[in-house]
C-alpha positions in Angstrom: 37.5 38.1 27.8 37.7 34.3 26.7 35.4 33.3 23.3 32.6 31.3 25.8 32.2 34.6 28.1 31.5 36.6 24.9 29.2 34.1 23.6 27.5 34.0 27.3 27.4 38.1 27.7 25.7 38.7 24.0 23.9 35.5 24.2 24.9 34.1 21.3 25.0 30.6 22.1 27.4 28.1 22.5 31.3 28.8 22.1 31.5 26.6 18.9 28.1 28.0 17.3 30.2 31.5 17.8 33.8 30.4 16.3 31.7 28.6 13.3 30.6 32.1 11.7 26.8 31.5 13.0 26.2 34.8 14.0 28.3 37.0 11.9 25.1 39.6 11.8 25.6 39.9 15.8 29.2 40.9 15.3 28.4 44.7 14.9 26.6 44.3 18.5 29.7 42.9 20.0 32.1 45.4 19.0 30.0 48.2 18.8 29.5 47.6 23.1 32.9 46.5 23.2 34.4 49.6 22.0 31.7 52.3 22.8 29.7 54.5 20.4 32.8 56.6 20.4 35.4 54.8 19.0 37.0 54.1 22.9 37.6 50.8 23.9 35.4 50.3 27.4 38.4 48.5 28.9 40.7 51.1 28.4 41.3 55.0 28.5 37.4 56.8 27.9 37.8 60.6 27.3 37.6 63.0 29.5 34.3 63.7 31.6 33.1 67.2 30.5 30.3 68.8 32.5 29.5 73.0 32.7 33.3 73.5 30.7 35.3 71.2 33.2 37.1 68.6 31.9 38.6 65.6 33.9 38.5 61.8 34.5 36.6 61.9 38.1 35.7 64.1 40.9 36.3 64.8 44.8 33.0 64.3 46.6 32.6 65.3 50.4 29.6 62.8 51.0 27.3 63.7 53.5 25.9 61.5 56.6 23.0 59.1 55.3 23.8 59.4 51.6 24.1 56.2 50.1 27.7 55.8 47.7 24.9 54.8 44.9 23.2 56.4 42.1 20.1 54.3 43.1 17.9 53.0 45.8 15.0 51.0 45.3 14.2 52.2 48.8 14.2 56.0 48.1 17.0 56.5 50.5 19.1 59.4 49.6 22.3 58.7 47.0 24.7 60.4 45.0 22.5 61.1 42.3 20.9 64.3 44.8 24.6 65.8 44.5 26.2 64.7 41.3 25.3 65.1 37.8 28.7 64.1 36.0 27.8 61.2 33.8 29.9 57.9 33.9 31.8 58.1 37.1 31.4 55.5 40.0 32.6 55.7 43.6 36.3 54.0 43.7 35.4 52.2 47.2 33.0 52.3 49.8 31.6 55.0 52.5 29.1 53.8 54.9 26.1 55.3 54.6 26.6 56.4 58.4 29.7 58.1 57.6 31.1 61.4 55.8 33.6 62.7 54.1 35.9 61.7 51.1 34.7 59.8 47.9 36.7 59.6 44.9 34.0 59.1 42.2 36.1 58.2 38.5 35.4 56.7 35.3 38.8 55.1 34.8 39.0 51.3 36.1 42.5 51.2 36.7 42.6 54.7 38.9 39.4 53.0 41.2 41.8 49.5 41.4 44.9 52.0 42.4 42.5 53.3 45.4 40.8 50.5 46.3 43.1 47.3 46.2 45.3 47.1 49.5 48.2 45.9 47.9 49.1 49.6 46.6 49.1 50.7 50.4 47.1 54.1 49.7 46.4 55.5 53.1 43.0 56.6 54.2 42.9 58.6 57.1 39.7 59.2 59.4 38.6 60.8 62.1 36.4 59.1 64.7 34.6 60.8 67.7 34.5 58.0 70.2 32.5 57.6 73.8 35.4 57.9 76.8 38.6 58.8 76.3 40.5 56.0 75.4 43.9 55.5 77.4 47.0 54.6 76.1 46.6 51.2 75.9 43.5 51.4 74.1 45.3 53.1 71.1 48.1 51.0 71.4 45.8 48.2 70.6 44.6 50.2 67.5 48.2 50.4 66.8 49.0 46.7 66.7 46.0 45.6 65.2 42.9 44.0 66.3 41.2 40.8 65.4 38.0 41.2 63.6 35.8 37.9 62.9 39.0 35.5 62.0 41.1 38.2 60.9 43.6 40.8 62.4 43.6 44.1 61.1 47.6 45.4 59.8 49.3 48.0 62.1 47.6 51.4 62.0 48.6 55.0 63.1 46.5 56.2 65.7 46.5 59.7 67.9 44.5 61.3 70.1 43.4 64.8 68.7 44.0 67.5 71.5 41.0 69.2 70.3 37.8 68.4 68.3 38.2 69.3 64.3 36.7 72.0 62.5 33.4 69.8 61.0 30.3 71.0 59.7 27.1 70.0 62.0 25.9 66.8 61.3 22.6 66.9 59.4 21.5 64.3 62.2 23.1 64.5 65.7 25.0 62.1 67.2 23.8 60.3 70.4 25.0 62.4 73.3 25.0 60.9 77.1 25.7 63.4 79.7 27.3 60.9 81.9 29.9 59.4 78.9 32.7 62.0 78.0 33.7 62.1 73.4 37.4 62.7 72.1 38.4 62.4 68.4 40.8 60.2 67.4 42.8 59.8 64.2 43.4 56.8 62.6 45.3 55.9 59.3 44.5 52.7 58.1 45.6 50.8 54.8 43.1 48.4 54.2 39.2 48.4 53.5 37.4 45.9 55.7 33.5 46.2 56.0 33.2 49.1 58.6 36.3 48.7 59.8 37.1 51.9 62.0 33.7 51.3 63.7 34.6 47.8 64.5 38.5 48.5 65.5 37.5 51.2 67.8 34.6 49.0 69.6 36.9 46.1 69.9 38.8 48.6 72.0 35.6 49.6 74.2 35.0 53.2 72.2 32.2 52.8 70.0 32.5 55.3 67.3 29.8 58.0 67.5 30.9 59.9 64.3 33.2 59.1 61.6 34.8 61.4 58.6 37.2 60.2 56.0 39.4 63.6 55.3 42.1 62.0 52.9 42.9 59.1 50.7 46.8 58.8 49.9 47.6 62.4 48.8 44.1 63.4 48.3 42.7 65.8 51.1 39.0 66.5 51.9 40.3 70.0 52.4 37.3 73.1 52.6 34.9 70.7 50.7 31.5 71.4 52.5 29.2 68.5 52.7 27.7 67.7 49.3 30.1 69.8 47.5 32.9 67.8 44.8 35.9 69.4 42.8 37.2 67.6 39.6 40.3 65.5 39.6 43.2 67.4 38.7 46.2 65.8 36.7 48.6 66.7 39.6 45.8 64.4 41.5 46.2 61.7 39.1 50.1 62.3 38.9 50.2 62.0 42.9 48.2 58.6 43.1 50.5 57.4 40.7 53.6 57.3 43.4 53.1 55.2 46.6 53.9 56.5 50.1 57.7 56.5 50.7 59.0 55.8 47.4 60.8 58.1 45.9 60.1 56.9 42.1 56.7 55.9 42.4 55.1 53.0 41.8 53.3 51.9 38.1 53.3 53.7 35.2 51.3 56.7 34.7 49.9 55.2 31.6 48.0 52.5 34.2 46.8 54.8 36.2 45.1 56.9 33.5 43.0 54.1 32.3 45.4 52.1 29.7 44.6 48.6 30.6 45.8 45.4 28.8 43.5 44.4 25.6 41.4 41.6 26.1 43.2 38.4 25.4 40.4 37.7 22.7 41.7 40.5 20.5 45.1 40.6 21.1 47.5 39.2 18.3 50.0 36.5 19.1 53.1 35.4 17.2 52.9 31.8 16.4 56.2 29.8 16.9 58.2 28.7 13.6 58.5 24.8 13.3 55.4 23.8 14.6 56.4 23.1 18.0 55.9 25.7 21.3 59.1 27.0 22.9 59.2 25.4 26.1 59.8 27.4 29.8 
C-alpha cells in the first residue's frame, strides 16, 4: 500500500506529515492493523480456522434457497450467520439468493481469487430446471455462447439430463404450470457474470425455474444437505492448485495457501550503485 494510502486508511493526515514523522505515536496502530494481534500479516497467510477441533482454511457449504451470501442484512433476511459460526471466513464468489448449492467460504484471499477469477478457468457446474424441453438447436446456442447485454458468454458445455437429479425438496416450491413441461439441463461455465445461467437459458427461450450449483473445479457438492458444511481439506487445496487439463498444474502451492506478496511499502529494495538507475 503506498504512503498516501496508509495515511488515508489510518486518518494520519497528508502523506508529507506522515513521512516527516509527525505521528510516530500512531505507528503501533498502523502495524498492529497490518499484522494483526496474532502476528500474522493480514495480506498473507493466516492461522488455520478452529471450531470444535476442526482445522481448515475454509469450508464447503450447501447454501439453501432464499439465503444471502453474506453474514448480515439490514432488511433482516436469512444470511449465512444462521448456518455458519466459523470466524473470519467469507464467500469466494456469489450465489444468488434464489439459487442453491455449492459455496466456498475462506479466509484465504489468494484461494478466493483462484476460485473467482475467470482467468484461472475453474469450471462451475450447474443443474438448471427450465421451462419446456430444450431442442438440440437451443442447446447448441448455449454451447456456442449467447449475447447478454453487449457481451457474448464463453462457450459452455451443456447437456440435457435424462432424469431429474436427486435433490432435496426446495423450501419454496417452483412455479409449476400444467400446460408447460419442464426439463433439467447441466451447464458447465468458466466465468461468473451476474445471474449468468438464468440469463443464458432465458435468452434461448427456456427460463430457469430452479438453479443448483453442484461443483466448482474439483470441489463437489456431494451428499451435503442444504444448510450443512464441511471443512476444506488439504487435498481440496492441492486440487484447486491444478488447472483442468494441465498435467503439471498452475500457480505455486504457497500462492494458493495465502502467501501473497509483501506490500511495496515494507519491501526492501537494493539501490543501484553509481548513482544512476539501470536501464531496461
